[in-house]
TORKOL-4160 file (C-alpha; in steps of 0.2 Angstrom, whole numbers, padded with zeros to 4 digits, m for minus):
323
<pt num="1" X="0317" Y="0439" Z="1400"/>
<pt num="2" X="0332" Y="0427" Z="1404"/>
<pt num="3" X="0330" Y="0409" Z="1401"/>
<pt num="4" X="0331" Y="0402" Z="1419"/>
<pt num="5" X="0336" Y="0384" Z="1424"/>
<pt num="6" X="0323" Y="0379" Z="1437"/>
<pt num="7" X="0321" Y="0362" Z="1444"/>
<pt num="8" X="0304" Y="0354" Z="1443"/>
<pt num="9" X="0308" Y="0342" Z="1458"/>
<pt num="10" X="0300" Y="0346" Z="1475"/>
<pt num="11" X="0317" Y="0351" Z="1484"/>
<pt num="12" X="0309" Y="0361" Z="1498"/>
<pt num="13" X="0315" Y="0359" Z="1516"/>
<pt num="14" X="0296" Y="0357" Z="1521"/>
<pt num="15" X="0284" Y="0344" Z="1516"/>
<pt num="16" X="0272" Y="0347" Z="1501"/>
<pt num="17" X="0254" Y="0351" Z="1506"/>
<pt num="18" X="0240" Y="0341" Z="1498"/>
<pt num="19" X="0228" Y="0356" Z="1500"/>
<pt num="20" X="0236" Y="0367" Z="1487"/>
<pt num="21" X="0242" Y="0367" Z="1469"/>
<pt num="22" X="0261" Y="0371" Z="1466"/>
<pt num="23" X="0269" Y="0377" Z="1450"/>
<pt num="24" X="0285" Y="0386" Z="1445"/>
<pt num="25" X="0284" Y="0403" Z="1437"/>
<pt num="26" X="0295" Y="0418" Z="1432"/>
<pt num="27" X="0293" Y="0437" Z="1431"/>
<pt num="28" X="0304" Y="0451" Z="1428"/>
<pt num="29" X="0308" Y="0467" Z="1438"/>
<pt num="30" X="0310" Y="0485" Z="1432"/>
<pt num="31" X="0329" Y="0482" Z="1430"/>
<pt num="32" X="0326" Y="0468" Z="1418"/>
<pt num="33" X="0331" Y="0454" Z="1430"/>
<pt num="34" X="0321" Y="0438" Z="1428"/>
<pt num="35" X="0315" Y="0431" Z="1445"/>
<pt num="36" X="0310" Y="0413" Z="1449"/>
<pt num="37" X="0296" Y="0409" Z="1460"/>
<pt num="38" X="0285" Y="0395" Z="1467"/>
<pt num="39" X="0266" Y="0399" Z="1466"/>
<pt num="40" X="0254" Y="0391" Z="1478"/>
<pt num="41" X="0235" Y="0391" Z="1474"/>
<pt num="42" X="0222" Y="0384" Z="1485"/>
<pt num="43" X="0214" Y="0368" Z="1477"/>
<pt num="44" X="0196" Y="0371" Z="1471"/>
<pt num="45" X="0199" Y="0390" Z="1471"/>
<pt num="46" X="0187" Y="0399" Z="1461"/>
<pt num="47" X="0186" Y="0417" Z="1455"/>
<pt num="48" X="0199" Y="0431" Z="1458"/>
<pt num="49" X="0208" Y="0428" Z="1474"/>
<pt num="50" X="0218" Y="0439" Z="1487"/>
<pt num="51" X="0236" Y="0437" Z="1484"/>
<pt num="52" X="0252" Y="0438" Z="1494"/>
<pt num="53" X="0271" Y="0439" Z="1489"/>
<pt num="54" X="0283" Y="0432" Z="1501"/>
<pt num="55" X="0302" Y="0433" Z="1502"/>
<pt num="56" X="0316" Y="0430" Z="1514"/>
<pt num="57" X="0326" Y="0427" Z="1525"/>
<pt num="58" X="0341" Y="0437" Z="1520"/>
<pt num="59" X="0353" Y="0424" Z="1512"/>
<pt num="60" X="0339" Y="0411" Z="1510"/>
<pt num="61" X="0330" Y="0404" Z="1495"/>
<pt num="62" X="0312" Y="0401" Z="1492"/>
<pt num="63" X="0314" Y="0382" Z="1496"/>
<pt num="64" X="0316" Y="0388" Z="1514"/>
<pt num="65" X="0306" Y="0399" Z="1526"/>
<pt num="66" X="0297" Y="0410" Z="1513"/>
<pt num="67" X="0290" Y="0394" Z="1504"/>
<pt num="68" X="0284" Y="0388" Z="1521"/>
<pt num="69" X="0275" Y="0404" Z="1524"/>
<pt num="70" X="0268" Y="0405" Z="1506"/>
<pt num="71" X="0261" Y="0387" Z="1506"/>
<pt num="72" X="0253" Y="0389" Z="1523"/>
<pt num="73" X="0245" Y="0405" Z="1518"/>
<pt num="74" X="0238" Y="0397" Z="1502"/>
<pt num="75" X="0231" Y="0383" Z="1513"/>
<pt num="76" X="0221" Y="0398" Z="1521"/>
<pt num="77" X="0214" Y="0403" Z="1504"/>
<pt num="78" X="0226" Y="0415" Z="1497"/>
<pt num="79" X="0236" Y="0414" Z="1481"/>
<pt num="80" X="0254" Y="0415" Z="1486"/>
<pt num="81" X="0271" Y="0418" Z="1478"/>
<pt num="82" X="0288" Y="0414" Z="1486"/>
<pt num="83" X="0302" Y="0421" Z="1476"/>
<pt num="84" X="0321" Y="0421" Z="1475"/>
<pt num="85" X="0328" Y="0439" Z="1476"/>
<pt num="86" X="0338" Y="0445" Z="1461"/>
<pt num="87" X="0355" Y="0437" Z="1459"/>
<pt num="88" X="0351" Y="0423" Z="1471"/>
<pt num="89" X="0344" Y="0405" Z="1470"/>
<pt num="90" X="0336" Y="0401" Z="1454"/>
<pt num="91" X="0333" Y="0419" Z="1449"/>
<pt num="92" X="0343" Y="0428" Z="1436"/>
<pt num="93" X="0355" Y="0443" Z="1437"/>
<pt num="94" X="0374" Y="0445" Z="1437"/>
<pt num="95" X="0385" Y="0445" Z="1446"/>
<pt num="96" X="0378" Y="0432" Z="1458"/>
<pt num="97" X="0376" Y="0434" Z="1477"/>
<pt num="98" X="0374" Y="0452" Z="1478"/>
<pt num="99" X="0361" Y="0462" Z="1487"/>
<pt num="100" X="0354" Y="0480" Z="1485"/>
<pt num="101" X="0342" Y="0490" Z="1495"/>
<pt num="102" X="0335" Y="0497" Z="1479"/>
<pt num="103" X="0334" Y="0482" Z="1468"/>
<pt num="104" X="0328" Y="0471" Z="1482"/>
<pt num="105" X="0314" Y="0483" Z="1486"/>
<pt num="106" X="0310" Y="0483" Z="1468"/>
<pt num="107" X="0309" Y="0464" Z="1468"/>
<pt num="108" X="0294" Y="0465" Z="1479"/>
<pt num="109" X="0286" Y="0478" Z="1468"/>
<pt num="110" X="0289" Y="0467" Z="1453"/>
<pt num="111" X="0280" Y="0453" Z="1461"/>
<pt num="112" X="0265" Y="0464" Z="1463"/>
<pt num="113" X="0267" Y="0468" Z="1445"/>
<pt num="114" X="0265" Y="0450" Z="1441"/>
<pt num="115" X="0251" Y="0446" Z="1453"/>
<pt num="116" X="0241" Y="0461" Z="1447"/>
<pt num="117" X="0239" Y="0454" Z="1429"/>
<pt num="118" X="0235" Y="0436" Z="1434"/>
<pt num="119" X="0217" Y="0432" Z="1429"/>
<pt num="120" X="0214" Y="0423" Z="1445"/>
<pt num="121" X="0220" Y="0437" Z="1456"/>
<pt num="122" X="0211" Y="0452" Z="1462"/>
<pt num="123" X="0223" Y="0466" Z="1459"/>
<pt num="124" X="0215" Y="0477" Z="1473"/>
<pt num="125" X="0219" Y="0463" Z="1486"/>
<pt num="126" X="0238" Y="0461" Z="1486"/>
<pt num="127" X="0249" Y="0460" Z="1501"/>
<pt num="128" X="0267" Y="0455" Z="1505"/>
<pt num="129" X="0277" Y="0446" Z="1518"/>
<pt num="130" X="0295" Y="0449" Z="1521"/>
<pt num="131" X="0305" Y="0438" Z="1533"/>
<pt num="132" X="0321" Y="0443" Z="1542"/>
<pt num="133" X="0331" Y="0456" Z="1531"/>
<pt num="134" X="0316" Y="0455" Z="1518"/>
<pt num="135" X="0305" Y="0461" Z="1532"/>
<pt num="136" X="0314" Y="0478" Z="1531"/>
<pt num="137" X="0313" Y="0477" Z="1512"/>
<pt num="138" X="0294" Y="0473" Z="1513"/>
<pt num="139" X="0291" Y="0489" Z="1523"/>
<pt num="140" X="0302" Y="0499" Z="1512"/>
<pt num="141" X="0291" Y="0492" Z="1497"/>
<pt num="142" X="0275" Y="0497" Z="1506"/>
<pt num="143" X="0281" Y="0515" Z="1508"/>
<pt num="144" X="0284" Y="0515" Z="1489"/>
<pt num="145" X="0270" Y="0504" Z="1481"/>
<pt num="146" X="0252" Y="0510" Z="1484"/>
<pt num="147" X="0246" Y="0494" Z="1476"/>
<pt num="148" X="0251" Y="0485" Z="1492"/>
<pt num="149" X="0237" Y="0484" Z="1503"/>
<pt num="150" X="0244" Y="0475" Z="1518"/>
<pt num="151" X="0262" Y="0471" Z="1524"/>
<pt num="152" X="0269" Y="0458" Z="1536"/>
<pt num="153" X="0287" Y="0460" Z="1542"/>
<pt num="154" X="0291" Y="0444" Z="1552"/>
<pt num="155" X="0307" Y="0443" Z="1563"/>
<pt num="156" X="0313" Y="0458" Z="1553"/>
<pt num="157" X="0331" Y="0465" Z="1551"/>
<pt num="158" X="0334" Y="0483" Z="1544"/>
<pt num="159" X="0349" Y="0478" Z="1534"/>
<pt num="160" X="0355" Y="0495" Z="1531"/>
<pt num="161" X="0356" Y="0499" Z="1549"/>
<pt num="162" X="0365" Y="0483" Z="1554"/>
<pt num="163" X="0378" Y="0485" Z="1540"/>
<pt num="164" X="0381" Y="0504" Z="1544"/>
<pt num="165" X="0380" Y="0503" Z="1563"/>
<pt num="166" X="0384" Y="0485" Z="1567"/>
<pt num="167" X="0374" Y="0474" Z="1579"/>
<pt num="168" X="0365" Y="0483" Z="1592"/>
<pt num="169" X="0372" Y="0499" Z="1585"/>
<pt num="170" X="0389" Y="0495" Z="1593"/>
<pt num="171" X="0399" Y="0501" Z="1578"/>
<pt num="172" X="0389" Y="0517" Z="1575"/>
<pt num="173" X="0404" Y="0529" Z="1573"/>
<pt num="174" X="0412" Y="0537" Z="1558"/>
<pt num="175" X="0428" Y="0529" Z="1562"/>
<pt num="176" X="0420" Y="0511" Z="1562"/>
<pt num="177" X="0411" Y="0514" Z="1546"/>
<pt num="178" X="0427" Y="0521" Z="1538"/>
<pt num="179" X="0437" Y="0506" Z="1542"/>
<pt num="180" X="0423" Y="0494" Z="1535"/>
<pt num="181" X="0422" Y="0504" Z="1519"/>
<pt num="182" X="0440" Y="0505" Z="1517"/>
<pt num="183" X="0441" Y="0486" Z="1518"/>
<pt num="184" X="0427" Y="0483" Z="1506"/>
<pt num="185" X="0434" Y="0495" Z="1493"/>
<pt num="186" X="0451" Y="0487" Z="1494"/>
<pt num="187" X="0441" Y="0471" Z="1490"/>
<pt num="188" X="0433" Y="0479" Z="1475"/>
<pt num="189" X="0450" Y="0483" Z="1468"/>
<pt num="190" X="0455" Y="0465" Z="1471"/>
<pt num="191" X="0439" Y="0458" Z="1463"/>
<pt num="192" X="0441" Y="0468" Z="1448"/>
<pt num="193" X="0459" Y="0462" Z="1446"/>
<pt num="194" X="0454" Y="0444" Z="1448"/>
<pt num="195" X="0438" Y="0446" Z="1437"/>
<pt num="196" X="0428" Y="0437" Z="1451"/>
<pt num="197" X="0419" Y="0442" Z="1467"/>
<pt num="198" X="0426" Y="0435" Z="1484"/>
<pt num="199" X="0412" Y="0428" Z="1495"/>
<pt num="200" X="0410" Y="0432" Z="1513"/>
<pt num="201" X="0405" Y="0414" Z="1518"/>
<pt num="202" X="0388" Y="0409" Z="1525"/>
<pt num="203" X="0384" Y="0404" Z="1543"/>
<pt num="204" X="0400" Y="0400" Z="1552"/>
<pt num="205" X="0405" Y="0382" Z="1551"/>
<pt num="206" X="0412" Y="0374" Z="1561"/>
<pt num="207" X="0402" Y="0383" Z="1575"/>
<pt num="208" X="0413" Y="0390" Z="1588"/>
<pt num="209" X="0409" Y="0384" Z="1606"/>
<pt num="210" X="0408" Y="0403" Z="1612"/>
<pt num="211" X="0397" Y="0408" Z="1597"/>
<pt num="212" X="0382" Y="0419" Z="1603"/>
<pt num="213" X="0366" Y="0410" Z="1605"/>
<pt num="214" X="0358" Y="0418" Z="1589"/>
<pt num="215" X="0373" Y="0412" Z="1579"/>
<pt num="216" X="0370" Y="0395" Z="1586"/>
<pt num="217" X="0352" Y="0397" Z="1581"/>
<pt num="218" X="0356" Y="0401" Z="1563"/>
<pt num="219" X="0368" Y="0386" Z="1562"/>
<pt num="220" X="0354" Y="0375" Z="1568"/>
<pt num="221" X="0343" Y="0380" Z="1554"/>
<pt num="222" X="0355" Y="0383" Z="1539"/>
<pt num="223" X="0368" Y="0370" Z="1542"/>
<pt num="224" X="0357" Y="0355" Z="1547"/>
<pt num="225" X="0344" Y="0345" Z="1538"/>
<pt num="226" X="0331" Y="0356" Z="1546"/>
<pt num="227" X="0334" Y="0370" Z="1534"/>
<pt num="228" X="0350" Y="0367" Z="1524"/>
<pt num="229" X="0347" Y="0370" Z="1505"/>
<pt num="230" X="0361" Y="0368" Z="1492"/>
<pt num="231" X="0356" Y="0385" Z="1484"/>
<pt num="232" X="0355" Y="0395" Z="1500"/>
<pt num="233" X="0368" Y="0408" Z="1502"/>
<pt num="234" X="0368" Y="0406" Z="1521"/>
<pt num="235" X="0369" Y="0387" Z="1520"/>
<pt num="236" X="0384" Y="0388" Z="1509"/>
<pt num="237" X="0397" Y="0402" Z="1504"/>
<pt num="238" X="0387" Y="0418" Z="1507"/>
<pt num="239" X="0386" Y="0435" Z="1499"/>
<pt num="240" X="0399" Y="0444" Z="1490"/>
<pt num="241" X="0411" Y="0453" Z="1502"/>
<pt num="242" X="0407" Y="0470" Z="1494"/>
<pt num="243" X="0388" Y="0467" Z="1495"/>
<pt num="244" X="0387" Y="0477" Z="1510"/>
<pt num="245" X="0393" Y="0494" Z="1503"/>
<pt num="246" X="0377" Y="0500" Z="1496"/>
<pt num="247" X="0368" Y="0496" Z="1512"/>
<pt num="248" X="0380" Y="0507" Z="1522"/>
<pt num="249" X="0376" Y="0522" Z="1511"/>
<pt num="250" X="0357" Y="0520" Z="1507"/>
<pt num="251" X="0346" Y="0518" Z="1522"/>
<pt num="252" X="0329" Y="0511" Z="1519"/>
<pt num="253" X="0313" Y="0515" Z="1529"/>
<pt num="254" X="0315" Y="0534" Z="1526"/>
<pt num="255" X="0297" Y="0537" Z="1522"/>
<pt num="256" X="0289" Y="0522" Z="1532"/>
<pt num="257" X="0279" Y="0535" Z="1542"/>
<pt num="258" X="0270" Y="0539" Z="1526"/>
<pt num="259" X="0263" Y="0521" Z="1524"/>
<pt num="260" X="0244" Y="0522" Z="1523"/>
<pt num="261" X="0241" Y="0503" Z="1521"/>
<pt num="262" X="0241" Y="0491" Z="1535"/>
<pt num="263" X="0257" Y="0484" Z="1543"/>
<pt num="264" X="0260" Y="0470" Z="1555"/>
<pt num="265" X="0277" Y="0467" Z="1563"/>
<pt num="266" X="0279" Y="0450" Z="1571"/>
<pt num="267" X="0295" Y="0447" Z="1582"/>
<pt num="268" X="0301" Y="0434" Z="1595"/>
<pt num="269" X="0301" Y="0441" Z="1613"/>
<pt num="270" X="0319" Y="0434" Z="1615"/>
<pt num="271" X="0325" Y="0438" Z="1598"/>
<pt num="272" X="0342" Y="0447" Z="1597"/>
<pt num="273" X="0334" Y="0457" Z="1582"/>
<pt num="274" X="0319" Y="0463" Z="1591"/>
<pt num="275" X="0325" Y="0480" Z="1592"/>
<pt num="276" X="0323" Y="0482" Z="1573"/>
<pt num="277" X="0305" Y="0479" Z="1574"/>
<pt num="278" X="0302" Y="0490" Z="1589"/>
<pt num="279" X="0311" Y="0505" Z="1580"/>
<pt num="280" X="0302" Y="0502" Z="1564"/>
<pt num="281" X="0285" Y="0501" Z="1573"/>
<pt num="282" X="0289" Y="0518" Z="1582"/>
<pt num="283" X="0290" Y="0527" Z="1566"/>
<pt num="284" X="0274" Y="0520" Z="1558"/>
<pt num="285" X="0258" Y="0530" Z="1560"/>
<pt num="286" X="0240" Y="0526" Z="1559"/>
<pt num="287" X="0228" Y="0514" Z="1568"/>
<pt num="288" X="0231" Y="0500" Z="1556"/>
<pt num="289" X="0249" Y="0497" Z="1562"/>
<pt num="290" X="0253" Y="0483" Z="1575"/>
<pt num="291" X="0268" Y="0475" Z="1583"/>
<pt num="292" X="0266" Y="0457" Z="1589"/>
<pt num="293" X="0279" Y="0450" Z="1601"/>
<pt num="294" X="0279" Y="0431" Z="1602"/>
<pt num="295" X="0282" Y="0425" Z="1620"/>
<pt num="296" X="0298" Y="0414" Z="1622"/>
<pt num="297" X="0302" Y="0415" Z="1603"/>
<pt num="298" X="0319" Y="0418" Z="1596"/>
<pt num="299" X="0323" Y="0426" Z="1579"/>
<pt num="300" X="0325" Y="0409" Z="1570"/>
<pt num="301" X="0309" Y="0402" Z="1578"/>
<pt num="302" X="0299" Y="0412" Z="1566"/>
<pt num="303" X="0308" Y="0404" Z="1551"/>
<pt num="304" X="0299" Y="0387" Z="1553"/>
<pt num="305" X="0293" Y="0384" Z="1570"/>
<pt num="306" X="0274" Y="0380" Z="1567"/>
<pt num="307" X="0270" Y="0382" Z="1585"/>
<pt num="308" X="0278" Y="0399" Z="1586"/>
<pt num="309" X="0273" Y="0407" Z="1569"/>
<pt num="310" X="0256" Y="0415" Z="1572"/>
<pt num="311" X="0249" Y="0410" Z="1555"/>
<pt num="312" X="0231" Y="0412" Z="1562"/>
<pt num="313" X="0235" Y="0430" Z="1566"/>
<pt num="314" X="0242" Y="0432" Z="1548"/>
<pt num="315" X="0226" Y="0425" Z="1541"/>
<pt num="316" X="0215" Y="0436" Z="1550"/>
<pt num="317" X="0226" Y="0452" Z="1547"/>
<pt num="318" X="0226" Y="0449" Z="1528"/>
<pt num="319" X="0207" Y="0444" Z="1528"/>
<pt num="320" X="0204" Y="0461" Z="1536"/>
<pt num="321" X="0214" Y="0472" Z="1525"/>
<pt num="322" X="0214" Y="0463" Z="1508"/>
<pt num="323" X="0195" Y="0467" Z="1506"/>
């Protein structure tokens, strides 16, 4: 495995809980990439525990929303893992700041690999939580990995759909896709010539006065002390410009209707992204699937708003299905 440089300082955007023990760990995926993670274990825990791996939002790091989810679920008695995806944060992989529908789905499965062999984890009681773009990846992983017994997708994006079709499917034409691919492939040539990868930029800064409300919400999280983190792509210079190419050609969720394990989708009633969860839910089958809409909540409310994130529902969901 790669020798990662990880800080031992508490550099999260949320306060440390006195109810759990925290440690830094690493694990590797099937492509040989070493991933960095924060592990949260309930204090005074005994025996083999149910475990949950958490990742997201898309362009965030484990010190942000995923860490908050992981720490909170550990307070409920689960052993949890919040990890940085391949090529981002403290995780390994080159080049930096690239995403992949295949590799990032694999990242979730690799977290299950790691959890399955821990002495204090029950390998038959492992679930996952994906936030924002990693909500789609989590459902994709659940369609592939039969070891995953329960999945939560919170305020999910289908990153392949939004890249190929644009927001609200407003660019869902061959011509629009062709122009996007033409631009990104020209950038590939330029990147190769320059021996570096151009970055697309994080959340827009300064914020235009006429920005859509959901962009203002992103700014309020990623660009202010509320959620800013120096390793976060969205807080800083963003993904590689060409990172979207594979998402335009390799749609996820192709076999989500075959998921036998439990799935809970949570979304804000007022979220611009709500349609991703509604479409994903329509494709799921079985009586162990549920879509929960949070009244009045926006997309970003489910990143860190403790009055909006239904943690008690998440607790009961995992308690029911991680048995």
